[in-house]
N, C-alpha and C positions, 0 to 999 in steps of 0.2 A: 487578298487573293493572289497577288504576285508571289508572296512568300510561300503560300500554300502550294501554288503551281510549281515553283522551283523545288520545294521539298519533295513533292510527288514525283517529279521528273528524275530526281537524283536519289530516290529511295531514302530520304532523310526523315526520321521520326523523332519525336521527343523522347528524352531519357525516361525509361520505365513506363512508356505509354501502354495502357491496357485497353482492350476493346470494351465497348459498352456492355456487351453480353457477359464478358468475364467479370467486369466490375459489379454488375447486378448480382451475379452468382456469389461473389465474395461478400457483398453487403448482406444478401439474404442469409448466408451462412453465419455472418457476424451477428445479425439481429437475433438469430436463434440462440446464440451464446450470451449476448449482452442484454437482451430485452429491449424495452421501449425507450430507455432514458438517454441513449447516446445520440446527440445531435451531429451536425456536419463536422464540427471541429474534433470532437472526441472520436467519432467514427473514422475520420481521416487519420487520426493518430493511431487508432486501433488497427486499421488496415496497414499503415506504414510499419507498425511493429511486427506484422506478419509478412512483410516484404511486398505488399501491394501498394504501389505509388500512384496516387490520383489526386487531382486538385479538389479543394473544398467545394468549388462550384459544381463539379460533376457529382460528387458524393451527395451534396445537398439536394440536387435536382432529382437524383434517384430516390433518396429518402422521402421526398415529398410525394412521389408517385407510387412507391412500393407498398407503403402501409400508411394510408392517410390518417387513420385514428391515432397512431403513434405520433405523427407529425402535429396533429391538433393538440394532443396532450402536452407536447413540449412547448407549443406556442402559448398555451394557456397557463403553463407553469410559472410560479413566482421566480423572479430572478434574484440572485444573491448579490446585491450591490454593496460594496464596502467603501464608504466615503473617507475612511481614515487613511491619510497619507502613509506610505510605507517605502522604505528605501534600504537597499543593501548594496554595498559597493562592488562586491566580487563574489565568485564562488568560494565559499569557505568563510565568509564574513559571519553569517548567522545560520544556525540550524534549529528548527522548531520541532519539538517532540511532544506528542500528546496521545492520550488514550481515547478510545471510543467504546462506550459500554452500552450501546443500544440493545445488545443481545445478552446482557449480563445475566438476566433471569434464566437463560438457557445455557449458561456456562461458556460464553464466548466473549472475549475482550480483544480488541485490536489496538496496537500501538504503531504509530507511523512517525517517520522523521522526514522533513522536507527542507531543502536548502532555500534560504531566503532570496538569493539572487536569481537562481535559475528556475525556481519553483519545481525542481525535480524531487520526486520521492526517492530518497537515497536508501531507505531501509523500512521494512515493515514486518510485523510479527503478529501472529494470532495465538492466543493462549486461553485456557479455561478461566483463570482468574489472574488479574494483573499481578505480576511478580517481579520484584526488583532485579533478581538475578537473571531472569529470562529477558527482561528489557535491556539490561546491560549487554548480555551476550549476543542477542539476535538483532538488536537495533543499534545501540550506541557503538559497541565494539565492531560490529559488522560494517557500519557506515564509515568509521574512522579508518579501518584497515583498507577499505576499498578506495576511499576518496581522499583521506588525509585528515588533519586536525582543523576543526573549525575554531575561529577566534572566540565565538560565544555560543553557548547552548541555551536555548530558551524553553522553559517548561512552566507548568503551573506549580502549585504548592503541594502536590501529592507526594507522599512518602515513597511511592514506587520508583521515583527517580533518584533516590539518595545515592545509590551505588554508582550510577552513571555520573552524577555531579561530583562525587568524591574523586573518581578517576580523572574527570575533566580538570579538577583543581590540581591534582598531583602532576598532570602533564601540561599545565598551563604555560610553562616556559618553552614548550615545543611549538607554540602557536606562531602564526605569521605576525600578528599585531598583539604584543603582550601588554599594551597600554589599556586595552579594553578589559572589562570584567570577564572572567572565564565563563560565567553563567549568570543568568537572571531568572528568578522565579517571580512570575506575575500571575494575576487572575487569568482564567481561561479566556475571558472576553478580550484580553489584550494580546493573546497569542493567536491573532487572527489569521496569520498566514497558513497555519496548519488547520484551523477551523474551516477554511474554504475547501480544503481537500476532504475533510471528514464529511462535509455535506455531500460530496460526490460519492463517497463510499456508502453513506446511508441510502441514497437514492438507488444506487446500482447494485448493492449487495445486501445490506442489512434489512431494509424494509420489506423486500419481496420474501426473504427467508422468514422474517419475523411474522409476517402475515400467515404464512403456511403453518408455522409452529403454533401460533395462537389458535388457529382453526383446529389443529390436531388436539390441542388441550381442550377446547370447547366440546369437541366430539368425544372426549375422554379416551382417546387413542393412546395418549402418553400420560403417565402419572409422575410428575416431578417430585412427589413425596417419597418415591422409591429411589434409594441411593444408586442402584445399578442403572435404572432408567435415566437418572440424572447424568451419570457418567457417559452412557452410550449416546444420549441426546447431545451432550456437549461435544463428544468426540466427532460424531457425524456432522454436526452443524459447523464445527471448526474446520473440518476438511472441505466442506462446500464453500465456506467463506474464503479459504485460502485460494481456491480456484477463481472465485469472483474478484477478489482483491488483486490478484496477480494480473488478471486481464485488465482491470480498471487502471492499475498503476502503469502497465505497459502502454496503454492507450494515452494516458495523461502525459507520460514522459515523452511521447512522440507527437503530441498534438501541438499546433501552432498557436503561440500567444501573440496577438496583434501588437505590432511595434517592437517585438523582442526576438521572436524565433521560437524554436522548440526547446523544451527543458533539456533534452539529451544533448543538443548542440551547445547550449549555454553552459552546461556542466562539463563539457569535454575538457579533460586535463585535470579535473578535480581541484582540491584545495591547494593553495601555494605551498603548504608545509605537509610533508609526509612523515610518518613515523614507522619504526620497525615492529615486527611481531613481538619482539622481546619486551617491549614497553607496555603491552596490553595483555595482561594475564587473563586466563579464562575466568568465568564467573565465580567458581568456587574459591580460587586463589584470591581474587579481588575481594570477595566477601570476607575471607580470613583477615586480609589487610585492613579492611574497614572496621571489623569488629575489634581488632587489636588497637587501632588508632583512636576510634571514636568511643568504644566502650559499650555500644549497644548492639543487639543481635538483629539479624535479618532472617526473614522467612525463606527457607531454602527451597521448599517444594509447596506449591499450591495445587489443590485438587478439588474438582467439582463432582461430588458424589463419591461412590466407592468403586474402585477398579475391580471387576470380577476375577481378574487374574492375579494370583498372589505373587507371581514372580515373572521375570523375563523368560524363563525356561518354559512356563506354561503358554505364554504368547507365541514363542517360537514353535512349540509343539502343535498349537492350533493352526498356525500358518502352514506348517508342513503337511498337516492333515488336509487342509483345504486345497493345497496344490496337488496332492495325490488324488483327491476326489475329482478335481477338474480334469486331470489327465485321464482318469478312468472313464469319465463321462465323454 
């Protein structure tokens, strides 16, 4: 009480303190965007990513009273406990990459990369069908250019990672600790660091969308036997997934891990070793190098269904027509 009285007399307030009313409004708006699955830790991280700083205690208290059915659902939900010991020495020690195919029947596949030390999601991509060039360009290359070279890349035995592993091997001398193997391929069950994050993506993004899409199929609103419908369903679902995953990743990277801190803070500074743009060619060039050295071909383009537009010019013409229509309206 003495501290509170002193602060009140001298107009001193905590950094970033927000009123209860404003915090309630922010949480109500966030729930409309994220749904029912965000608990106090993830919601605190989500708010922090949007610039709203509040304690987990205040956020948890409001979540309990604002929508009690959501709170009961989270309390009854199964917890994902992982008893397997895991250790990473520093940011850049290990990076885990894996794909999520829960929406593959609707033409959507996610690939995420997470740093083992900080638990930060350092890159993610959504594509119609898993493609080794897209994974290299949007996940591996993007993460390395932004954060630096990881000592070790960990993936499963899928062929979609061949190009990324090939480049990791070529650049292995640029790592911080060259005594470690540049990459490891293990069963998905042993790539548990990324599996934890994929559970979050399923609950917050994939399963709600999948439920809606299955219902549309049952009602015969969409027919995935038609190639154009397949393409449009894949395209629209992919765009919605990108919104949901971006929100979930931003919240995850800003949420507090007990005993450690937030992933964003733990990953500050990136990996010990950085490399220049000239060492990481774009996907098409890297694929040419791979095919020349290894002697096997890579699938350059993967498509789900049939694109109704025969060329980029047709797409541009349609967008121009839509803009004109909107202006006239």
